C-alpha positions as CSV (number, residue, x, y, z in Angstrom):
1,M,109.1,86.3,134.0
2,L,108.8,86.1,130.2
3,N,110.6,83.3,128.4
4,N,111.8,83.5,124.8
5,S,108.6,81.8,123.5
6,S,106.4,84.4,125.2
7,I,108.5,87.2,123.8
8,Q,108.3,85.8,120.3
9,Q,104.5,85.4,120.6
10,Y,104.2,89.0,121.8
11,N,106.4,90.2,118.9
12,C,104.4,88.3,116.3
13,F,101.1,89.7,117.7
14,F,102.5,93.2,117.8
15,L,103.8,93.0,114.2
16,R,100.4,91.7,112.9
17,Q,98.6,94.5,114.7
18,M,101.0,97.1,113.4
19,K,100.7,95.8,109.8
20,A,96.9,95.9,110.0
21,I,96.9,99.4,111.4
22,L,99.4,100.6,108.7
23,H,97.3,99.0,105.9
24,D,94.1,100.5,107.1
25,R,95.7,103.9,107.4
26,N,97.3,103.6,103.9
27,E,93.9,102.8,102.4
28,Y,92.4,105.8,104.1
29,M,95.1,108.2,103.0
30,V,95.2,106.9,99.4
31,K,91.4,107.1,99.1
32,N,91.4,110.7,100.4
33,L,94.4,111.8,98.3
34,R,92.8,110.4,95.1
35,E,89.5,112.3,95.8
36,M,91.4,115.7,96.0
37,R,91.5,117.9,92.9
38,G,94.3,120.2,91.7
39,S,97.9,120.0,92.6
40,I,98.5,118.5,96.1
41,V,101.5,117.5,98.2
42,G,101.2,114.7,100.7
43,V,103.8,114.1,103.3
44,V,103.7,110.7,104.9
45,G,106.0,108.6,107.2
46,A,108.5,106.2,105.7
47,L,106.5,103.1,106.8
48,H,103.5,104.2,104.7
49,V,105.3,104.9,101.4
50,E,105.5,101.3,100.0
51,G,102.0,100.3,100.9
52,M,100.5,103.6,99.7
53,H,102.4,103.3,96.4
54,K,101.0,99.7,95.8
55,L,97.5,100.9,96.6
56,W,97.8,103.9,94.4
57,R,99.0,101.7,91.5
58,A,96.1,99.3,92.0
59,A,93.6,102.1,92.0
60,E,95.2,103.4,88.7
61,L,94.6,100.0,87.1
62,E,90.9,100.1,88.1
63,C,90.4,103.8,87.3
64,S,88.8,104.5,83.9
65,G,89.0,108.3,84.4
66,R,91.9,110.7,84.5
67,E,95.1,109.2,85.8
68,R,97.0,110.9,88.5
69,F,100.7,110.4,89.0
70,L,102.2,109.6,92.4
71,P,105.8,110.6,92.4
72,M,108.2,108.9,94.7
73,I,110.6,111.4,96.3
């Protein structure tokens, strides 16, 4: 039987893994969206929006070329 400590440890492990997977996926999606040309629409899940927005903004600061706007709907 699991005690509260075991459950908390499992929850912390799960949350760390979920955050790592979300971050990796966000990086992948932002990289690919930024490489596309023309008008595009990207539909992502709610858990990705904040992370992708931060990554997009960071890429804009590093980018010396044409800036692309990422609207938040």
